[in-house]
DRENTORKOL-3810 file (N, C-alpha, C; in nm, 4 decimals):
REM DRENTORKOL-3810
@n.u->0.0843; n.v->-0.1173; n.w->0.0000; ca.u->0.0000; ca.v->0.0000; ca.w->0.0000; c.u->0.0888; c.v->0.1235; c.w->0.0000
@n.u->0.0615; n.v->0.2128; n.w->-0.0902; ca.u->0.1306; ca.v->0.3412; ca.w->-0.0951; c.u->0.0260; c.v->0.4515; c.w->-0.0840
@n.u->0.0397; n.v->0.5336; n.w->0.0183; ca.u->-0.0498; ca.v->0.6473; ca.w->0.0348; c.u->0.0353; c.v->0.7716; c.w->0.0246
@n.u->-0.0054; n.v->0.8598; n.w->-0.0653; ca.u->0.0702; ca.v->0.9818; ca.w->-0.0903; c.u->-0.0174; c.v->1.1023; c.w->-0.0626
@n.u->0.0483; n.v->1.2164; n.w->-0.0479; ca.u->-0.0215; ca.v->1.3440; ca.w->-0.0330; c.u->0.0117; c.v->1.4322; c.w->-0.1515
@n.u->-0.0859; n.v->1.5138; n.w->-0.1908; ca.u->-0.0633; ca.v->1.6032; ca.w->-0.3037; c.u->-0.1647; c.v->1.7176; c.w->-0.2973
@n.u->-0.1192; n.v->1.8360; n.w->-0.3322; ca.u->-0.2129; ca.v->1.9489; ca.w->-0.3408; c.u->-0.3060; c.v->1.9261; c.w->-0.4593
@n.u->-0.4311; n.v->1.9530; n.w->-0.4410; ca.u->-0.5294; ca.v->1.9358; ca.w->-0.5471; c.u->-0.5016; c.v->2.0328; c.w->-0.6622
@n.u->-0.4280; n.v->2.1398; n.w->-0.6341; ca.u->-0.3959; ca.v->2.2392; ca.w->-0.7367; c.u->-0.2833; c.v->2.1924; c.w->-0.8293
@n.u->-0.2104; n.v->2.0879; n.w->-0.7894; ca.u->-0.1050; ca.v->2.0326; ca.w->-0.8750; c.u->-0.1679; c.v->1.9433; c.w->-0.9814
@n.u->-0.1011; n.v->1.9315; n.w->-1.0928; ca.u->-0.1538; ca.v->1.8503; ca.w->-1.2023; c.u->-0.1669; c.v->1.7038; c.w->-1.1618
@n.u->-0.2737; n.v->1.6430; n.w->-1.2088; ca.u->-0.2938; ca.v->1.4998; ca.w->-1.1872; c.u->-0.1906; c.v->1.4226; c.w->-1.2671
@n.u->-0.1543; n.v->1.3076; n.w->-1.2152; ca.u->-0.0539; ca.v->1.2237; ca.w->-1.2793; c.u->-0.0995; c.v->1.0786; c.w->-1.2682
@n.u->-0.0681; n.v->0.9979; n.w->-1.3658; ca.u->-0.1064; ca.v->0.8571; ca.w->-1.3638; c.u->-0.0507; c.v->0.7861; c.w->-1.2410
@n.u->0.0653; n.v->0.8304; n.w->-1.1922; ca.u->0.1280; ca.v->0.7699; ca.w->-1.0747; c.u->0.0500; c.v->0.7961; c.w->-0.9465
@n.u->-0.0461; n.v->0.8882; n.w->-0.9509; ca.u->-0.1265; ca.v->0.9188; ca.w->-0.8324; c.u->-0.2161; c.v->0.8025; c.w->-0.7926
@n.u->-0.2471; n.v->0.7168; n.w->-0.8861; ca.u->-0.3391; ca.v->0.6080; ca.w->-0.8557; c.u->-0.4785; c.v->0.6612; c.w->-0.8293
@n.u->-0.5427; n.v->0.6113; n.w->-0.7262; ca.u->-0.6788; ca.v->0.6519; ca.w->-0.6888; c.u->-0.6692; c.v->0.7818; c.w->-0.6100
@n.u->-0.7363; n.v->0.8862; n.w->-0.6579; ca.u->-0.7241; ca.v->1.0210; ca.w->-0.6003; c.u->-0.8460; c.v->1.0542; c.w->-0.5136
@n.u->-0.8183; n.v->1.0867; n.w->-0.3866; ca.u->-0.9255; ca.v->1.1143; ca.w->-0.2903; c.u->-0.9073; c.v->1.2555; c.w->-0.2348
@n.u->-1.0068; n.v->1.3391; n.w->-0.2564; ca.u->-1.0066; ca.v->1.4733; ca.w->-0.1990; c.u->-1.0518; c.v->1.4619; c.w->-0.0542
@n.u->-0.9681; n.v->1.5098; n.w->0.0395; ca.u->-0.9968; ca.v->1.4950; ca.w->0.1816; c.u->-1.0268; c.v->1.6297; c.w->0.2475
@n.u->-1.0772; n.v->1.7238; n.w->0.1721; ca.u->-1.1193; ca.v->1.8543; ca.w->0.2228; c.u->-1.2719; c.v->1.8584; c.w->0.2321
@n.u->-1.3216; n.v->1.9316; n.w->0.3292; ca.u->-1.4665; ca.v->1.9452; ca.w->0.3457; c.u->-1.5268; c.v->2.0373; c.w->0.2399
@n.u->-1.4502; n.v->2.1363; n.w->0.1967; ca.u->-1.4964; ca.v->2.2318; ca.w->0.0958; c.u->-1.4243; c.v->2.2060; c.w->-0.0363
@n.u->-1.4954; n.v->2.2257; n.w->-0.1464; ca.u->-1.4316; ca.v->2.2114; ca.w->-0.2774; c.u->-1.3303; c.v->2.3245; c.w->-0.2932
@n.u->-1.2109; n.v->2.2943; n.w->-0.3447; ca.u->-1.1073; ca.v->2.3968; ca.w->-0.3587; c.u->-1.1451; c.v->2.5049; c.w->-0.4597
@n.u->-1.1197; n.v->2.6280; n.w->-0.4214; ca.u->-1.1529; ca.v->2.7420; ca.w->-0.5076; c.u->-1.0757; c.v->2.7366; c.w->-0.6385
@n.u->-1.1487; n.v->2.7680; n.w->-0.7445; ca.u->-1.0858; ca.v->2.7830; ca.w->-0.8749; c.u->-1.0450; c.v->2.6547; c.w->-0.9443
@n.u->-1.0831; n.v->2.5396; n.w->-0.8890; ca.u->-1.0454; ca.v->2.4114; ca.w->-0.9492; c.u->-1.1713; c.v->2.3454; c.w->-1.0053
@n.u->-1.1679; n.v->2.3181; n.w->-1.1342; ca.u->-1.2815; ca.v->2.2490; ca.w->-1.1947; c.u->-1.2751; c.v->2.1008; c.w->-1.1610
@n.u->-1.3876; n.v->2.0345; n.w->-1.1716; ca.u->-1.3895; ca.v->1.8902; ca.w->-1.1457; c.u->-1.3003; c.v->1.8150; c.w->-1.2435
@n.u->-1.2971; n.v->1.8624; n.w->-1.3672; ca.u->-1.2132; ca.v->1.7971; ca.w->-1.4675; c.u->-1.0648; c.v->1.8103; c.w->-1.4315
@n.u->-1.0241; n.v->1.9299; n.w->-1.3932; ca.u->-0.8835; ca.v->1.9537; ca.w->-1.3607; c.u->-0.8432; c.v->1.8793; c.w->-1.2339
@n.u->-0.9327; n.v->1.8722; n.w->-1.1374; ca.u->-0.9013; ca.v->1.8059; ca.w->-1.0112; c.u->-0.8836; c.v->1.6557; c.w->-1.0298
@n.u->-0.9541; n.v->1.5990; n.w->-1.1239; ca.u->-0.9454; ca.v->1.4566; ca.w->-1.1521; c.u->-0.9570; c.v->1.3721; c.w->-1.0239
@n.u->-1.0619; n.v->1.4000; n.w->-0.9489; ca.u->-1.0855; ca.v->1.3327; ca.w->-0.8216; c.u->-1.1692; c.v->1.2075; c.w->-0.8452
@n.u->-1.1225; n.v->1.0957; n.w->-0.7888; ca.u->-1.1995; ca.v->0.9714; ca.w->-0.7977; c.u->-1.3063; c.v->0.9635; c.w->-0.6889
@n.u->-1.2764; n.v->1.0257; n.w->-0.5737; ca.u->-1.3705; ca.v->1.0243; ca.w->-0.4621; c.u->-1.3486; c.v->1.1499; c.w->-0.3785
@n.u->-1.4578; n.v->1.2154; n.w->-0.3432; ca.u->-1.4508; ca.v->1.3303; ca.w->-0.2529; c.u->-1.5032; c.v->1.2817; c.w->-0.1188
@n.u->-1.4133; n.v->1.2631; n.w->-0.0236; ca.u->-1.4481; ca.v->1.2087; ca.w->0.1067; c.u->-1.4491; c.v->1.3212; c.w->0.2100
@n.u->-1.5547; n.v->1.4017; n.w->0.2059; ca.u->-1.5679; ca.v->1.5197; ca.w->0.2929; c.u->-1.5653; c.v->1.4824; c.w->0.4407
@n.u->-1.6242; n.v->1.3686; n.w->0.4744; ca.u->-1.6421; ca.v->1.3331; ca.w->0.6146; c.u->-1.5125; c.v->1.3000; c.w->0.6878
@n.u->-1.4039; n.v->1.2826; n.w->0.6163; ca.u->-1.2756; ca.v->1.2549; ca.w->0.6819; c.u->-1.2002; c.v->1.3846; c.w->0.7129
@n.u->-1.2484; n.v->1.4945; n.w->0.6626; ca.u->-1.1860; ca.v->1.6253; ca.w->0.6868; c.u->-1.2192; c.v->1.6738; c.w->0.8276
@n.u->-1.1427; n.v->1.7697; n.w->0.8791; ca.u->-1.1759; ca.v->1.8266; ca.w->1.0101; c.u->-1.3176; c.v->1.8838; c.w->1.0104
@n.u->-1.3810; n.v->1.8775; n.w->1.1254; ca.u->-1.5160; ca.v->1.9329; ca.w->1.1383; c.u->-1.5132; c.v->2.0824; c.w->1.1077
@n.u->-1.6268; n.v->2.1369; n.w->1.0654; ca.u->-1.6300; ca.v->2.2815; ca.w->1.0384; c.u->-1.5846; c.v->2.3645; c.w->1.1587
@n.u->-1.6240; n.v->2.3239; n.w->1.2791; ca.u->-1.5839; ca.v->2.3977; ca.w->1.3993; c.u->-1.4319; c.v->2.3959; c.w->1.4167
@n.u->-1.3708; n.v->2.2794; n.w->1.4020; ca.u->-1.2255; ca.v->2.2690; ca.w->1.4174; c.u->-1.1537; c.v->2.3467; c.w->1.3081
@n.u->-1.2019; n.v->2.3360; n.w->1.1869; ca.u->-1.1404; ca.v->2.4080; ca.w->1.0757; c.u->-1.1433; c.v->2.5588; c.w->1.1000
@n.u->-1.2557; n.v->2.6096; n.w->1.1479; ca.u->-1.2673; ca.v->2.7534; ca.w->1.1737; c.u->-1.1812; c.v->2.7960; c.w->1.2921
@n.u->-1.1750; n.v->2.7120; n.w->1.3962; ca.u->-1.0910; ca.v->2.7439; ca.w->1.5123; c.u->-0.9444; c.v->2.7541; c.w->1.4734
@n.u->-0.9003; n.v->2.6622; n.w->1.3906; ca.u->-0.7582; ca.v->2.6597; ca.w->1.3525; c.u->-0.7275; c.v->2.7668; c.w->1.2494
@n.u->-0.8011; n.v->2.7675; n.w->1.1426; ca.u->-0.7847; ca.v->2.8635; ca.w->1.0325; c.u->-0.6388; c.v->2.8849; c.w->0.9925
@n.u->-0.5642; n.v->2.7770; n.w->0.9872; ca.u->-0.4250; ca.v->2.7757; ca.w->0.9387; c.u->-0.3319; c.v->2.8681; c.w->1.0176
@n.u->-0.3433; n.v->2.8657; n.w->1.1486; ca.u->-0.2503; ca.v->2.9379; ca.w->1.2345; c.u->-0.1451; c.v->2.8382; c.w->1.2824
@n.u->-0.0251; n.v->2.8417; n.w->1.2239; ca.u->0.0772; ca.v->2.7425; ca.w->1.2586; c.u->0.1083; c.v->2.7336; c.w->1.4083
@n.u->0.0938; n.v->2.8424; n.w->1.4813; ca.u->0.1230; ca.v->2.8388; ca.w->1.6247; c.u->0.0228; c.v->2.7524; c.w->1.7017
@n.u->-0.0898; n.v->2.7203; n.w->1.6409; ca.u->-0.1913; ca.v->2.6358; ca.w->1.7038; c.u->-0.1879; c.v->2.4931; c.w->1.6490
@n.u->-0.0829; n.v->2.4600; n.w->1.5777; ca.u->-0.0750; ca.v->2.3314; ca.w->1.5088; c.u->-0.0915; c.v->2.2124; c.w->1.6036
@n.u->-0.0187; n.v->2.2111; n.w->1.7153; ca.u->-0.0244; ca.v->2.0959; ca.w->1.8055; c.u->-0.1651; c.v->2.0738; c.w->1.8603
@n.u->-0.2324; n.v->2.1812; n.w->1.8975; ca.u->-0.3690; ca.v->2.1715; ca.w->1.9471; c.u->-0.4620; c.v->2.1211; c.w->1.8374
@n.u->-0.4476; n.v->2.1775; n.w->1.7178; ca.u->-0.5304; ca.v->2.1344; ca.w->1.6051; c.u->-0.5097; c.v->1.9859; c.w->1.5771
@n.u->-0.3832; n.v->1.9432; n.w->1.5683; ca.u->-0.3535; ca.v->1.8034; ca.w->1.5352; c.u->-0.4127; c.v->1.7083; c.w->1.6391
@n.u->-0.4021; n.v->1.7432; n.w->1.7666; ca.u->-0.4572; ca.v->1.6582; ca.w->1.8722; c.u->-0.6098; c.v->1.6500; c.w->1.8613
@n.u->-0.6727; n.v->1.7625; n.w->1.8392; ca.u->-0.8191; ca.v->1.7636; ca.w->1.8278; c.u->-0.8653; c.v->1.6877; c.w->1.7030
@n.u->-0.7915; n.v->1.7019; n.w->1.5945; ca.u->-0.8288; ca.v->1.6317; ca.w->1.4712; c.u->-0.8110; c.v->1.4808; c.w->1.4877
@n.u->-0.7008; n.v->1.4394; n.w->1.5505; ca.u->-0.6813; ca.v->1.2960; ca.w->1.5773; c.u->-0.7986; c.v->1.2404; c.w->1.6589
@n.u->-0.8443; n.v->1.3177; n.w->1.7576; ca.u->-0.9577; ca.v->1.2746; ca.w->1.8394; c.u->-1.0836; c.v->1.2596; c.w->1.7539
@n.u->-1.1041; n.v->1.3512; n.w->1.6609; ca.u->-1.2194; ca.v->1.3400; ca.w->1.5705; c.u->-1.2104; c.v->1.2149; c.w->1.4829
@n.u->-1.0900; n.v->1.1797; n.w->1.4446; ca.u->-1.0715; ca.v->1.0668; ca.w->1.3528; c.u->-1.0873; c.v->0.9309; c.w->1.4206
@n.u->-1.0727; n.v->0.9260; n.w->1.5527; ca.u->-1.0778; ca.v->0.7984; ca.w->1.6243; c.u->-1.2037; c.v->0.7178; c.w->1.5961
@n.u->-1.3178; n.v->0.7819; n.w->1.5937; ca.u->-1.4440; ca.v->0.7109; ca.w->1.5725; c.u->-1.5096; c.v->0.7480; c.w->1.4403
@n.u->-1.4309; n.v->0.7940; n.w->1.3471; ca.u->-1.4852; ca.v->0.8410; ca.w->1.2199; c.u->-1.4881; c.v->0.7256; c.w->1.1189
@n.u->-1.6064; n.v->0.6827; n.w->1.0751; ca.u->-1.6154; ca.v->0.5723; ca.w->0.9787; c.u->-1.5486; c.v->0.6032; c.w->0.8442
@n.u->-1.5288; n.v->0.7300; n.w->0.8129; ca.u->-1.4624; ca.v->0.7645; ca.w->0.6867; c.u->-1.3171; c.v->0.7178; c.w->0.6863
@n.u->-1.2564; n.v->0.7070; n.w->0.8035; ca.u->-1.1192; ca.v->0.6551; ca.w->0.8115; c.u->-1.1194; c.v->0.5076; c.w->0.7730
@n.u->-1.2213; n.v->0.4344; n.w->0.8160; ca.u->-1.2352; ca.v->0.2935; ca.w->0.7768; c.u->-1.2483; c.v->0.2817; c.w->0.6254
@n.u->-1.3226; n.v->0.3739; n.w->0.5661; ca.u->-1.3376; ca.v->0.3724; ca.w->0.4205; c.u->-1.2025; c.v->0.3956; c.w->0.3520
@n.u->-1.1236; n.v->0.4887; n.w->0.4046; ca.u->-0.9898; ca.v->0.5116; ca.w->0.3485; c.u->-0.9032; c.v->0.3866; c.w->0.3612
@n.u->-0.9100; n.v->0.3220; n.w->0.4752; ca.u->-0.8336; ca.v->0.1975; ca.w->0.4934; c.u->-0.8739; c.v->0.0933; c.w->0.3900
@n.u->-1.0032; n.v->0.0818; n.w->0.3679; ca.u->-1.0528; ca.v->-0.0126; ca.w->0.2668; c.u->-0.9955; c.v->0.0227; c.w->0.1295
@n.u->-0.9948; n.v->0.1507; n.w->0.0977; ca.u->-0.9414; ca.v->0.1943; ca.w->-0.0318; c.u->-0.7930; c.v->0.1631; c.w->-0.0459
@n.u->-0.7191; n.v->0.1699; n.w->0.0647; ca.u->-0.5756; ca.v->0.1369; ca.w->0.0572; c.u->-0.5553; c.v->-0.0105; c.w->0.0241
@n.u->-0.6500; n.v->-0.0942; n.w->0.0631; ca.u->-0.6404; ca.v->-0.2365; ca.w->0.0298; c.u->-0.6817; c.v->-0.2639; c.w->-0.1147
@n.u->-0.7696; n.v->-0.1795; n.w->-0.1677; ca.u->-0.8214; ca.v->-0.2003; ca.w->-0.3032; c.u->-0.7350; c.v->-0.1388; c.w->-0.4126
@n.u->-0.6535; n.v->-0.0404; n.w->-0.3774; ca.u->-0.5748; ca.v->0.0316; ca.w->-0.4774; c.u->-0.4271; c.v->0.0304; c.w->-0.4378
@n.u->-0.3394; n.v->-0.0044; n.w->-0.5310; ca.u->-0.1965; ca.v->-0.0073; ca.w->-0.4977; c.u->-0.1414; c.v->0.1300; c.w->-0.4568
@n.u->-0.1976; n.v->0.2354; n.w->-0.5135; ca.u->-0.1552; ca.v->0.3708; ca.w->-0.4781; c.u->-0.2792; c.v->0.4556; c.w->-0.4533
@n.u->-0.2760; n.v->0.5264; n.w->-0.3425; ca.u->-0.3841; ca.v->0.6151; ca.w->-0.3037; c.u->-0.3223; c.v->0.7524; c.w->-0.2783
@n.u->-0.3772; n.v->0.8550; n.w->-0.3416; ca.u->-0.3272; ca.v->0.9906; ca.w->-0.3208; c.u->-0.4353; c.v->1.0726; c.w->-0.2521
@n.u->-0.4001; n.v->1.1255; n.w->-0.1352; ca.u->-0.4896; ca.v->1.2126; ca.w->-0.0602; c.u->-0.4666; c.v->1.3548; c.w->-0.1076
@n.u->-0.5708; n.v->1.4164; n.w->-0.1589; ca.u->-0.5619; ca.v->1.5516; ca.w->-0.2128; c.u->-0.6134; c.v->1.6522; c.w->-0.1108
@n.u->-0.5415; n.v->1.7618; n.w->-0.0985; ca.u->-0.5795; ca.v->1.8680; ca.w->-0.0054; c.u->-0.5577; c.v->2.0025; c.w->-0.0727
@n.u->-0.6231; n.v->2.1063; n.w->-0.0210; ca.u->-0.6138; ca.v->2.2379; ca.w->-0.0825; c.u->-0.5209; c.v->2.3350; c.w->-0.0106
@n.u->-0.4772; n.v->2.3029; n.w->0.1090; ca.u->-0.3938; ca.v->2.3945; ca.w->0.1877; c.u->-0.2663; c.v->2.4311; c.w->0.1124
@n.u->-0.2199; n.v->2.5536; n.w->0.1358; ca.u->-0.0975; ca.v->2.6006; ca.w->0.0698; c.u->0.0271; c.v->2.5366; c.w->0.1282
@n.u->0.0284; n.v->2.5167; n.w->0.2589; ca.u->0.1461; ca.v->2.4633; ca.w->0.3278; c.u->0.1504; c.v->2.3115; c.w->0.3128
@n.u->0.2560; n.v->2.2575; n.w->0.2514; ca.u->0.2628; ca.v->2.1128; ca.w->0.2310; c.u->0.2973; c.v->2.0342; c.w->0.3578
@n.u->0.3354; n.v->2.1035; n.w->0.4648; ca.u->0.3736; ca.v->2.0356; ca.w->0.5881; c.u->0.2691; c.v->2.0545; c.w->0.6980
@n.u->0.2208; n.v->2.1762; n.w->0.7136; ca.u->0.1243; ca.v->2.2078; ca.w->0.8188; c.u->-0.0155; c.v->2.2071; c.w->0.7581
@n.u->-0.0740; n.v->2.0872; n.w->0.7518; ca.u->-0.2098; ca.v->2.0735; ca.w->0.6997; c.u->-0.2723; c.v->1.9439; c.w->0.7530
@n.u->-0.4022; n.v->1.9375; n.w->0.7485; ca.u->-0.4728; ca.v->1.8241; ca.w->0.8067; c.u->-0.4425; c.v->1.6916; c.w->0.7362
@n.u->-0.4078; n.v->1.6954; n.w->0.6097; ca.u->-0.3797; ca.v->1.5717; ca.w->0.5365; c.u->-0.2588; c.v->1.4990; c.w->0.5963
@n.u->-0.1634; n.v->1.5738; n.w->0.6493; ca.u->-0.0467; ca.v->1.5126; ca.w->0.7164; c.u->-0.0916; c.v->1.4338; c.w->0.8398
@n.u->-0.1815; n.v->1.4919; n.w->0.9174; ca.u->-0.2337; ca.v->1.4236; ca.w->1.0362; c.u->-0.3076; c.v->1.2977; c.w->0.9928
@n.u->-0.3890; n.v->1.3102; n.w->0.8911; ca.u->-0.4653; ca.v->1.1962; ca.w->0.8409; c.u->-0.3722; c.v->1.0847; c.w->0.7933
@n.u->-0.2676; n.v->1.1199; n.w->0.7224; ca.u->-0.1702; ca.v->1.0206; ca.w->0.6761; c.u->-0.1056; c.v->0.9487; c.w->0.7946
@n.u->-0.0673; n.v->1.0233; n.w->0.8981; ca.u->-0.0102; ca.v->0.9620; ca.w->1.0183; c.u->-0.1084; c.v->0.8640; c.w->1.0832
@n.u->-0.2335; n.v->0.9029; n.w->1.0901; ca.u->-0.3359; ca.v->0.8163; ca.w->1.1484; c.u->-0.3489; c.v->0.6878; c.w->1.0664
@n.u->-0.3508; n.v->0.6999; n.w->0.9354; ca.u->-0.3609; ca.v->0.5814; ca.w->0.8498; c.u->-0.2407; c.v->0.4882; c.w->0.8682
@n.u->-0.1225; n.v->0.5447; n.w->0.8778; ca.u->-0.0025; ca.v->0.4639; ca.w->0.8950; c.u->0.0026; c.v->0.3986; c.w->1.0333
@n.u->-0.0642; n.v->0.4596; n.w->1.1300; ca.u->-0.0630; ca.v->0.4067; ca.w->1.2647; c.u->-0.1651; c.v->0.2982; c.w->1.2930
@n.u->-0.2521; n.v->0.2726; n.w->1.1970; ca.u->-0.3573; ca.v->0.1698; ca.w->1.2174; c.u->-0.3094; c.v->0.0335; c.w->1.1780
END
């Protein structure tokens, strides 16, 4: 199983395998054709309340990551992602955040690797 991360704004590539958008909101300015998303799994994204509380403030990263991990513990969408990792040799989690390091997809990837 290979799970990768990629900004949804980057060009799709055949090496991406099965592409899953893991944001609650559709990314601005990206058409469905350009995004080339196989599945939009909104329910695995941070809750609207958590997303608004964090609002990409890096100084709050540790608090955000802990709260998001707690949300993911009982989230059935994580089970769906696990199932997809078994069905597809490569799974790419797509996110819209500008920062490739400080974003919820990194937390989600860690959670998947830890299961």
